[in-house]
C-alpha positions in Angstrom: 7.8 -22.4 16.1 7.8 -20.2 19.1 4.6 -18.7 20.3 2.9 -19.1 17.2 5.6 -17.3 15.0 7.2 -19.4 12.4 11.0 -18.6 12.2 12.3 -19.1 8.6 15.8 -19.4 7.5 18.0 -16.7 5.9 18.4 -19.4 3.3 14.6 -19.7 2.6 14.4 -15.7 2.2 17.3 -15.8 -0.1 15.8 -18.6 -2.3 13.0 -16.4 -2.7 14.9 -13.4 -3.6 16.8 -15.6 -6.4 13.4 -16.8 -7.5 14.7 -20.5 -6.6 12.0 -23.1 -5.6 13.3 -24.0 -2.5 13.4 -27.6 -1.1 14.3 -27.2 2.4 12.4 -27.9 5.3 8.6 -27.8 5.3 8.5 -24.6 7.3 10.9 -22.6 5.3 9.0 -23.8 2.1 5.8 -22.5 3.7 7.5 -19.3 4.7 8.8 -18.7 1.1 5.4 -19.2 -0.3 3.7 -16.6 2.3 6.7 -14.4 1.3 5.8 -14.8 -2.6 2.2 -14.3 -1.7 2.9 -11.0 0.3 5.1 -9.7 -2.6 2.7 -10.5 -5.1 -0.2 -8.7 -3.0 2.0 -5.5 -2.8 2.3 -5.7 -6.7 -1.3 -5.9 -7.2 -1.8 -2.9 -4.8 0.6 -0.9 -6.9 -1.3 -1.8 -10.0 -4.7 -0.7 -8.3 -2.8 2.5 -7.2 -1.8 3.0 -10.6 -5.2 2.6 -12.0 -6.6 5.1 -9.6 -4.2 7.5 -10.6 -5.3 7.1 -14.3 -8.8 7.3 -13.2 -8.3 10.6 -11.3 -6.7 12.1 -14.2 -9.1 11.0 -16.6 -12.0 12.1 -14.5 -10.6 15.7 -13.8 -10.1 16.1 -17.4 -13.9 15.0 -18.2 -14.8 17.8 -15.8 -15.7 15.7 -12.9 -16.3 16.9 -9.3 -14.4 16.0 -6.3 -17.7 14.5 -5.1 -18.4 12.6 -8.2 -14.9 11.0 -8.1 -15.1 10.2 -4.3 -18.3 8.4 -5.0 -16.7 6.0 -7.7 -13.8 5.5 -5.1 -16.3 4.6 -2.5 -18.2 2.2 -4.7 -14.8 0.6 -5.6 -14.2 -0.1 -1.8 -17.7 -1.3 -1.3 -17.4 -3.9 -4.1 -14.0 -4.9 -4.1 -11.0 -6.1 -1.6 -9.6 -2.4 -1.6 -10.4 -1.2 1.8 -9.6 2.6 1.0 -8.0 5.2 -1.2 -6.3 8.1 -0.4 -5.4 10.7 -3.0 -3.4 13.9 -2.4 -2.9 16.9 -4.2 0.4 18.4 -4.9 0.9 19.7 -1.4 0.1 16.3 0.3 -3.6 17.4 1.5 -6.0 14.6 1.1 -8.4 15.4 -1.6 -9.9 12.4 -3.3 -10.7 8.8 -1.7 -12.8 6.8 0.5 -12.9 8.8 3.7 -13.9 12.3 2.0 -15.0 13.7 5.3 -11.5 13.4 6.9 -9.0 16.2 7.1 -5.6 14.6 6.4 -2.3 15.8 5.1 0.2 13.5 4.1 3.9 14.6 5.4 5.8 16.4 2.9 9.2 15.2 4.6 10.1 11.4 4.2 11.9 11.8 7.6 9.0 13.1 9.6 9.0 9.7 11.8 5.0 8.9 10.9 3.5 6.0 9.2 2.6 8.2 6.4 6.0 9.9 5.9 7.7 7.7 3.4 5.1 8.5 0.9 6.3 12.0 0.8 8.9 10.6 -1.7 6.3 10.4 -4.3 5.3 14.2 -4.2 8.8 15.3 -5.0 9.8 12.4 -7.6 12.0 10.8 -5.3 10.1 7.3 -5.8 7.4 6.2 -8.1 6.2 3.6 -6.0 6.4 3.1 -2.1 5.1 -0.5 -0.7 4.9 -0.4 3.1 4.7 -3.4 5.5 1.6 -3.7 7.6 1.6 -1.5 10.5 -0.7 0.4 12.8 -2.1 3.6 10.9 -1.9 7.0 12.5 -5.8 7.7 12.2 -6.9 5.0 14.6 -4.2 2.4 15.3 -5.8 -0.3 12.9 -3.2 -2.3 11.3 -3.4 -1.7 7.5 -1.0 -2.1 4.7 -0.3 0.8 2.2 0.9 0.9 -1.3 1.3 4.3 -3.3 2.3 5.6 -6.5 2.8 9.2 -7.7 0.2 10.7 -10.1 0.2 10.7 -13.6 -1.2 14.1 -14.2 0.8 16.2 -11.3 2.8 15.3 -8.4 0.4 13.7 -5.9 -0.1 10.6 -3.7 -2.4 7.8 -4.9 -2.4 5.3 -2.1 -4.4 2.0 -1.8 -5.0 0.6 1.6 -5.9 -2.7 2.9 -6.6 -4.2 6.3 -4.1 -6.6 7.6 -5.4 -8.9 10.2 -3.5 -12.0 9.4 -1.1 -13.2 12.0 2.3 -13.1 11.1 3.5 -16.6 10.1 6.9 -16.1 9.1 9.7 -14.0 10.1 13.3 -13.6 9.4 15.5 -15.5 11.9 
């Protein structure tokens, strides 16, 4: 362990990828378990984003206003582990979510070099899901993990965000 960061062997990472229960050293096993939890969290966030995409579609079909949709999303944020929603229109403009007063445009170029740029692939259909590692967000530098999916009704970005204030326990050697 170096400065509070556990270094895992490539064997542990490979064992996780292969779905093999790793019986190596305790530190590697802990890293495999942490990586599995991180992977599961990303899958859950993708499911949450997919549900949000279906919700927005159904709400729009039912004639709900932007304010009504945002109120529901804000209620979800207040009462669950989800910290925020960012849902765009087909141009990348933020329309629905937990921060309705923020003016934000997702980049439309995946190579824009910004934290939000990889999600542009959801607008053009190049990707159906984007899972991002925790990193400082552009809005305020706070560390968040974002997972997004495309819209079920039209091209859009449907993103779920969660604060990531846990210290890094493992990193690949």
